N, C-alpha and C positions, 0 to 999 in steps of 0.2 A: 814886456810889462805895464801897462803907464802906471802910475802915483795912483790913480785911485783904485785900483785891484789889491795891489799891495797895502793900501789902507783897509781895505774890505777884508786883507787877508788877517792884519792885526787885527783887527775890530773882532774876528770868527773868533781867533783863538784865545783872544780878550774872556770874551763870554767861555770858551769851551773851559778857560783855568778857574774862571768861578764856580762855574757848572760842574765843576770835580771835584772842587773845591769844599759847595755846599752838598754834596751829595755824599762825600765822605763825612764831614761834621754831619750830618743826619745820620750817618748811618752806621755810625762808631757809636752814639746813644742807644740806639735800638740793639747793639750786638751786647752792648754791657750787662743791657737789663735783659736781654732773652737768655745769657749766658751766665747771672747770676752767681757768677763766681768770687764779685769782689762786695764787699760790707755794703750800706745800704748810705753810709755819709759819701763812704767815694765814691761810687756810683752818681749820687746826688751834684756831690759836687763836679765830678769829669762832666754829664751833662750839665750845667751851669755855664762852668769855663766853654765849651762846646756852643752852646748855645749865645754867649758875647760875643764867642768868633767870626758866629755866623754873622751878627749882624754886621760888626764890620767887613767880612767879605761880601754880602747884600749891597753894603753903600760903597764899597770902594769899587767891587766889578759888574756892580748893574746900577746904582744909581748913577757912577761915573762922581762920586761926590770923595774928595783926598782935601785936603790940608793945603791946596793952590789959592792966590789970591783972590782968584777968579771966582772959588767956588767955596769960599768961606761962608760969604754967604747963605746958599745952598745949606749948609750945615747948619749953619747958628737958627734958620727956621725950622729946619726937623729937631733941633737940640729942642727950642724951642715949644713947639708944638708935644713932643716928650715931656718935655717940663710939665705943661697944664695937663694933659692926661692923666700925670701921674699924682697930681695933686688931687684930681676930680676923685679919682679911682680909691689915693688915700684918705679924702674924704669923706666920702660914701661907706668905705667899711667903718669908718670909725665912727661915724653915726648909727649905721648897722647895727655893731655891736655894742654899742652905748645904748642901744631902742632895746637889744636882745640881754643888757644885764638888767635892765630897770623893768623886765617883765616878769 
C-alpha cells in the first residue's frame, strides 16, 4: 500500500466516524420527542446538549478545526463570526420586543 492510499483510508474513516456521531446526535433528540416518555424540560435539556455536542463534532470531523496552533486562527474567525451574529440577532430581538411593548 502506498502512503497516499493509507492517508485516504484514514480520512474516509475520519469522515465516517463524524457521520456516525452526527447521525446519532440527530436521531437521539428525534427519538426522545417521538417517544414522549420524559418531561418537557428533560427533553429540551437533552436536545440542547445534543445540539452543542453536534456543533463540536462538525467542527472537529468535517471542518477539521481543533485546538492545534495552526488551526487556532480558523477557530478564532469562526468564534468572532458567531459573536457578531449573536449580537445582531439579540439586538434585533431587543428592538422588536421594545417596539412591540410600545404599541
